[in-house]
C-alpha positions in Angstrom: 0.0 0.0 0.0 1.3 3.5 -0.9 1.8 5.9 1.9 3.2 8.9 0.0 2.3 10.8 -3.1 3.7 13.8 -5.0 0.7 15.2 -6.7 -1.3 12.1 -7.7 1.8 9.9 -8.3 2.8 7.3 -5.6 6.4 7.7 -4.6 8.6 6.3 -1.8 8.2 8.0 1.5 11.8 9.4 1.4 11.1 11.1 -2.0 7.9 12.7 -0.6 9.8 13.9 2.4 12.5 15.5 0.2 9.9 17.2 -2.0 7.9 18.6 0.9 11.1 19.8 2.5 12.0 21.7 -0.6 8.6 23.4 -0.6 9.0 24.3 3.1 12.5 25.7 2.6 11.4 27.9 -0.3 8.4 29.3 1.5 8.6 32.8 3.0 5.4 32.5 5.1 4.5 28.9 5.8 1.5 28.1 8.1 0.7 24.9 9.9 -2.7 23.5 10.8 -2.5 20.4 13.0 -4.4 17.8 15.0 -2.0 15.5 16.9 -1.2 13.8 20.1 1.4 15.1 22.6 4.4 13.8 20.7 3.0 15.0 17.3 2.2 18.4 18.7 5.7 18.8 20.1 7.3 17.9 16.8 4.9 20.4 15.0 5.9 23.3 17.2 9.6 22.5 16.9 9.2 22.5 13.1 7.3 25.8 13.2 10.1 27.3 15.2 12.7 26.1 12.7 10.7 27.5 9.8 9.6 30.7 11.4 6.0 29.6 10.8 2.7 30.1 12.5 0.6 27.2 13.8 -2.9 26.6 14.9 -5.0 23.6 15.8 -7.5 22.5 13.0 -10.3 23.2 15.6 -8.7 26.6 16.4 -12.0 28.5 16.0 -13.8 26.3 18.5 -10.9 26.4 20.9 -10.6 30.2 20.8 -13.3 30.9 23.4 -12.1 28.2 25.8 -8.5 29.5 25.6 -9.7 33.1 26.1 -11.2 32.1 29.4 -7.7 31.4 30.7 -5.7 34.0 28.8 -8.1 37.0 29.3 -10.2 36.3 32.3 -9.0 33.5 34.6 -11.1 31.8 37.2 -11.4 29.3 40.0 -11.2 25.7 38.8 -11.1 22.3 40.4 -10.6 18.7 39.2 -13.0 15.9 38.4 -11.6 13.9 41.4 -12.4 16.8 43.8 -15.9 17.1 42.3 -16.5 13.4 42.8 -15.3 13.3 46.4 -16.2 16.7 47.8 -19.0 18.4 45.8 -22.3 18.1 47.5 -24.0 20.5 45.1 -23.4 20.3 41.3 -24.8 22.9 38.9 -24.4 21.9 35.3 -24.2 24.9 32.9 -25.8 24.4 29.5 -24.9 21.5 27.3 -21.9 19.3 28.0 -20.1 17.3 25.2 -21.2 13.7 25.0 -17.7 12.4 25.8 -18.1 13.6 29.4 -21.6 12.3 30.1 -20.5 8.9 31.5 -18.3 10.7 34.0 -21.1 13.1 35.1 -23.5 10.1 35.5 -20.9 8.3 37.6 -20.9 11.1 40.2 -24.6 10.6 40.6 -24.1 6.9 41.6 -21.4 7.7 44.3 -21.8 10.0 47.3 -19.3 12.7 48.1 -17.4 10.6 50.6 -15.3 13.5 52.0 -18.4 15.3 53.2 -20.9 14.2 55.8 -23.7 13.9 53.3 -25.1 10.8 51.7 -26.4 12.5 48.6 -25.8 15.4 46.2 -28.0 18.2 45.0 -28.2 18.7 41.3 -29.3 21.7 39.2 -29.2 22.3 35.4 -29.0 25.9 34.0 -30.0 25.9 30.4 -31.2 28.1 27.6 -34.9 28.4 27.1 -34.7 28.5 23.3 -33.9 26.0 20.5 -30.3 24.9 20.7 -28.1 21.9 20.2 -28.4 19.0 22.7 -25.9 16.2 23.1 -28.2 14.4 25.4 -27.4 16.4 28.5 -31.1 17.4 29.1 -32.0 13.7 29.3 -29.1 12.9 31.7 -30.0 15.9 33.9 -33.5 14.4 34.3 -31.9 11.1 35.1 -29.9 12.5 38.0 -32.8 14.5 39.3 -31.4 17.9 38.5 -33.7 20.9 39.1 -34.1 22.9 36.0 -33.0 26.6 36.0 -34.2 28.7 33.0 -35.9 31.9 32.1 -38.4 32.4 29.3 -36.8 33.2 26.0 -33.3 33.5 27.5 -30.1 32.2 25.9 -27.6 30.4 28.0 -25.5 33.6 28.3 -28.5 35.5 29.5 -29.4 32.7 31.9 -25.9 32.9 33.5 -26.3 36.7 33.9 -29.7 36.3 35.5 -28.4 33.6 37.8 -25.5 35.8 39.0 -27.8 38.8 39.5 -30.4 36.7 41.3 -27.8 35.2 43.7 -26.5 38.7 44.4 -30.0 39.8 45.4 -30.5 42.1 42.4 -33.8 42.6 40.6 -34.1 41.2 37.1 -36.5 41.9 34.3 -37.1 38.1 33.7 -37.5 35.6 36.6 -35.2 32.6 36.7 -37.3 29.5 37.5 -36.3 27.6 40.7 -33.8 30.3 41.8 -35.1 30.1 45.4 -34.5 26.4 45.5 -30.9 26.9 44.4 -30.4 29.6 47.0 -31.6 27.2 49.7 -29.3 24.5 48.4 -26.3 26.9 48.2 -26.9 27.9 51.8 -26.7 24.3 52.9 -23.8 23.2 50.6 -20.3 22.8 51.8 -18.7 22.7 48.3 -20.8 23.8 45.3 -19.3 23.2 41.9 -20.4 24.6 38.5 -19.7 22.2 35.7 -19.3 23.8 32.2 -17.9 23.5 28.7 -17.2 26.2 26.1 -20.0 28.4 24.8 -19.1 29.3 21.2 -22.1 31.5 20.7 -21.7 33.6 23.8 -18.1 33.5 25.0 -18.6 36.2 27.6 -20.9 33.9 29.5 -17.8 31.9 30.6 -16.4 35.1 32.2 -19.8 35.8 33.7 -19.8 32.4 35.3 -16.4 32.9 36.9 -17.7 36.2 38.3 -20.5 34.2 39.9 -18.1 31.7 41.4 -15.9 34.6 42.7 -19.0 36.2 44.3 -19.8 32.9 46.2 -16.2 32.6 47.5 -16.7 35.8 49.5 -18.7 33.8 51.9 -18.0 30.1 51.3 -15.8 27.8 49.2 -17.1 27.2 45.7 -15.4 26.3 42.4 -16.0 25.3 38.8 -15.0 22.4 36.6 -14.1 23.1 33.0 -14.7 20.2 30.5 -13.2 20.9 27.1 -15.2 20.4 23.9 -12.4 18.0 22.7 -9.9 16.4 25.1 -7.3 15.7 22.4 -7.5 19.3 21.2 -7.2 20.6 24.7 -4.1 18.4 25.2 -2.5 20.1 22.2 -3.3 23.5 23.8 -1.6 22.5 27.0 1.4 21.0 25.2 1.8 24.3 23.3 1.7 26.2 26.5 4.4 24.2 28.2 6.6 24.4 25.1 6.2 28.1 24.2 4.3 29.7 27.0 1.4 30.3 24.7 -1.6 28.3 23.2 -2.0 27.6 19.5 -2.3 30.6 17.1 1.4 31.3 17.9 4.0 32.2 15.4 7.8 32.6 15.2 8.3 35.7 13.0 11.6 36.6 14.6 12.7 33.4 16.2 10.8 33.9 19.5 7.2 32.7 20.0 4.5 35.4 19.6 0.9 34.7 20.5 -1.8 36.7 18.5 -5.1 34.9 17.9 -6.1 37.4 15.2 -2.8 37.7 13.4 -2.1 33.9 13.4 -5.6 32.8 12.4 -4.5 30.3 9.8 -7.8 30.3 7.9 -7.7 34.1 7.7 -4.1 34.1 6.5 -5.0 31.6 3.8 -8.1 33.5 2.8 -6.2 36.8 2.5 -3.2 35.2 0.9 -0.8 36.2 3.6 0.6 32.7 3.6 2.4 31.1 0.7 2.4 27.4 1.9 0.0 25.4 4.0 1.2 22.3 5.9 -2.0 20.4 7.1 -1.6 17.6 9.6 -4.4 15.4 11.0 -4.8 11.7 11.5 -8.4 12.0 12.4 -10.7 10.0 10.1 -13.4 12.7 10.3 -11.0 15.6 9.5 -11.9 17.7 6.5 -9.7 20.0 4.5 -10.8 22.8 2.2 -7.9 24.0 0.0 -7.6 27.8 -0.3 -6.9 29.1 -3.8 -3.6 28.3 -5.4 -1.5 28.2 -2.2 0.6 25.1 -2.2 -0.5 22.4 0.2 1.4 19.6 1.9 -1.0 17.2 3.6 -0.2 14.6 6.3 -3.4 12.7 6.7 -4.8 9.2 7.5 -5.8 8.4 3.9 -5.5 5.7 1.3 -5.4 8.2 -1.6 -3.6 11.5 -2.3 -5.4 14.5 -1.0 -7.0 16.5 -3.8 -4.8 19.4 -5.0 -2.1 18.7 -2.5 1.5 19.0 -3.8 2.6 16.3 -1.4 0.4 13.8 0.6 1.8 11.5 3.3 -0.3 8.9 5.0 0.2 9.0 8.8 -0.9 6.8 11.7 -3.8 7.6 14.1 -2.6 8.0 17.7 -4.2 5.5 20.0 -5.3 3.3 17.1 -2.2 2.6 14.9 0.4 3.4 17.6 0.6 4.1 21.4 0.2 7.7 22.3 -0.1 10.2 25.2 -3.3 12.2 25.3 -5.2 14.5 27.7 -8.0 13.0 29.8 -10.7 15.2 31.4 -11.6 12.3 33.7 -8.3 12.4 35.5 -7.5 16.1 34.7 -4.1 15.3 33.2 -2.3 13.3 30.5 -2.4 9.6 30.2 -0.9 6.8 28.0 -3.1 5.1 25.5 -2.2 1.8 23.9 -2.8 1.2 20.2 -6.1 -0.5 19.6 -5.1 -1.8 16.1 -1.3 -1.4 15.8 0.0 -0.9 12.2 3.2 0.1 10.5 2.0 3.4 9.1 4.4 6.3 9.9 3.7 8.4 13.0 3.2 12.1 12.7 6.1 12.8 15.0 8.4 10.6 12.9 7.4 12.2 9.6 7.8 15.7 11.0 11.2 14.8 12.4 12.3 13.6 9.0 11.0 16.8 7.4 12.9 18.9 9.8 16.1 16.9 9.2 15.7 17.3 5.4 15.6 21.1 5.6 18.8 23.0 4.9 20.6 24.2 8.0 
């Protein structure tokens, strides 16, 4: 089976590496879009530094609001283990990605054993208008969560109403079951607000942290952030420990520079600021839309050359074709994952390393 192509022509992997390296070396403004495990992410960032390139995750637009919570606002955060053992009141904010549902349901079946209580109180703050649902509404009913909502309010508006109501301020729209939450909060030893990103109303994330800060004036409270994609969040954390910054970082003068507008890869391609696009993803569901006539080098899990790519190299999927290290929200840190179907396809980190070695010094 072929694993490398130049145009539509199958070639040995070494030839594809050399051809891609020549394109990278001749580029004045290369950009990198990637989706990789920890080792792949580290190799991508090292290559970007060597090239003076900018890099962003392929889900960069979705990650932007989650990253902004930490880079612009900050907050009070706890871990899943602390929630499971200490939280006697859990307030779920909006919709939570389906990948986290099993963990949330597991809290309902186990008491907070580091408190003196045998049961938890559950509430669910949600939008009162049509919106996407991953099944969280059904699970909220299953754990007996009391619904908090206001007529016609979006999730962001509901968070604002909740903060105002808990602060004793008058609001134009009443929030259903607010008094029940106030009573539960007064009795709770450690309330926790569980949330994920809100792409439509990013300021609601900051509003929620303001609410948690308000509560901490009189008692201990915290929040648990569950990322929309664990693997993508692992790439964010890897970028932070390597450069001090999340993705949408560039190396224009050798040192890392974080600028989420300047290094928006899709914008750079659309406005023709970049002259070469290196696209890296071993995810089966990943999709790539080529921008104009900008040369493309694609590293993808594919059996065929990527359409319009100057070079295509087939790469292995972390956790499937090879062992990997990924971020896990359940434990709040990184973990090793064994390959479920080991293969001899080249790993992203290995291909990137060969590309880097093929570049002129």
